[in-house]
N, C-alpha and C positions, 0 to 999 in steps of 0.2 A: 503493499499500499504506500501512501505517501510519506511514511515516517523514516523508513530505513530499508536497506536491502534485506537485512535479517528479517524483519517483520515481513516483508513481501514474500520471501522464500518460506518462512514458517506458515504464514496463511495459505500458500500454495500446496505445502506439505499436509496440512490438517485438512483443507478441503478436498485435495486429491485422494486422501484416504477415505474420507466420508464418502466421495463419489464412488470409489470402487466398491465399498460395502454396500452402497444405496443400489447400484446396479445388480447386485446379487438378489435384492428383494423384490425385482420386478417380476410381474406375472403376465403382463400383456405388452405387445410391442408399443402401443400408444403410449404407455407410461415411460418409455425410454427417454425422450426429450427432457422430460422433468428430472428423471432420476440422474441423468448426465450433467445436469446443470452444475453440480460442484467441481466437476471435471473441467469444465469451461472457465469456471472462476480460478481453478488452480492454474491453467494455462495462461489466463490473464494477469493473475498475480506474479507468475514466474517471469513474464515479459517485463513487467514493472521492476522486479528485482535485477534483472539484467540491465535495465535502463539506470538504475541506481549505481551499478558497477561501471557502466559505460560513459555516462555524461561527464564525471570528473576527468576521464581520460581523453576524451575527444567529443564534445559536445555537438559539433557540427559534422562529425564524421558519418560515413554511410551506415554504419552499425547502429549509431543513435537515432539516425533518421528513420531507418527501417524499423527499428523497433517501436518508435514513436508511432509510426504509420499503423502497425499492428495493434498496438494498444488502443489507439483511436478507433480504428475499425471494430474491435471487440466492444469497447465502452459505448460508443456513439451509434453504430450501424447494425451491430449483431443482436444486442440485448432488446431493443424496441420492438423487434420482430420474433426473436426466440421466446422470450419471456410470455407474452400473451399466447403464443401458439402452443407452448408446452403446457399451459394450464387448460387451454381450450381442449386438447386432445384428452385430458384425464377427467373433464367435467361430466359427471353422470346426469346432470339435471338439464334436459333438453331446453326448459324455458330460459336458461341462463347463457345458452351458448350464443344466441344472437348478439347480445350485447358484447360478450367477450369477442366475436368476431368483429364488432364494429370498432373495439380499441385495438384489435390487430391491425385493421385498416389504417387506423391513426398512426399506430407504430411504423407500418410500412412507409407512410408518408414523411413521417420524421425522419426515418432511417434514410430515405431517399435523399431528402435535403442536406442531412449531415454527410452523407457520402459526397454529393456533390461539393459542400462546404470544404470538406477535408482535401479532395483532390484537386479542387480549383485555387487552392491557396498553399502557401509554404507551411510545412508542419514541422514542429520543433517541440522540445521540452527542456525545462531548465530546473534545477534545484534551487528552491527560495525559501528561506527561513524554515529549512527543516521539512519541505514538501516538494513533490515533483509537481509543476505547473505546466499545462499544456496551452500556450498562448492561442493555438489554433481553435481552442475550444470556447474563446471568448467572444462575445460580440453578437450572439444569436438574439433573435427577437423572443420576446417573453412567450409567446404564443408556442414556439418550438420547445422551450424548456418545460412549459406545462404539458404540451403533448407528450414529451418525452417520459415524464414523470407518471401521467395518466396511463400510457401505453404498459409501463414496466410494474405499475403498483396496482391499478384499479381491477384488471382482470382478476387478480388474486383476491382482491377484496369482494367481488363478485361470486367467488366459488361457494358451493354448497358443502365443501369440505372444511371443518374447523381449522385444521392444521394449515391448509393453504391460506385461509384467510389470516391466520397468525403470521405466516411467512410474508404476506402482503402488507401487514401492518408493521413488521419490521423493518421491511424496506422504504416504506413511506415515512417512517419515523427517522430512519437513517438519513433519508434525503433531506429532512428539515434540519437535522442537527448539522449534516454536512454543509448545507447551504449557510446556515447561521453563523457558524464558527469557523469553517474552512471554504468559503465561498470561492477564493482565489484557485483552490485545489479541489473544487466539488467533485469532478468526475472520478478522481482518484480515491477520495474518501467515501463517496457513495458506494463505489464499487466493493470497497472493503467491507461495509456494513451489509451489502447484499451477500457477499461471501460468507460472512459470519452467520448469515441466516441458513447456510447448507445444512447445519445441524437439524434444522426444523424439517427439512426435506428428507433427510434420514429417518427422522421420528414418524414422519407421514407414511412412509413405505414400511417401515418396521411395524407400526401399527396395524396397516392393512394387511401385512403377512401374518400377524398374529390372529387377526380377525379370521382370516382365512383357514388356518390351522384349527381355529377353535370351532369353527363351523364345520370342518371336515371330521373333526373329532366327535361331535354331536350327531352327525350324520351316520359315522361308522358304529356308533353306540346304540343308534335306534333300532 
């Protein structure tokens, strides 16, 4: 995350381990995107960890530039589409899916705009007061920022599954904290809060697995 290379790699290790365990709890293919979410956070945190190591050596070098591009594509383009899609796929309530689909559409529009923004401007990163700041990420219209937060958080809050709602609450609260206290490094800090929520994803699938085992036991004993 935005505090040190150690913190980034530690977060990557923890979320990666959570992701591997979570994938073993999957029972249906449509659950794979949500279960794999911690692994993607691990990849993203690893990229930022490498940036922490590379920026002091060659801030304008090809390695720093490439890592910055990868990080921005993950943070700004990938999540506004992937997050609502992953939640939509596991939602059992047919009545809630149209609203989730709506926010998926919003996420796709936001991601398209941010992709254009990233590719049409020079992108870079710098270490500033103990954070990694991405200047390319500044200057967006307020509606884009709100659309980003809505696409990544509201579909989770609309879920009929309480653990998914809890995940959405953590992400939205994390976004408020990140903007209030770390606005200059918002994207980095927000992604850390989202990665920390990976434990909730594991809990969600573990709870579902235990429910299946309990149901199977009752069926066998009937």
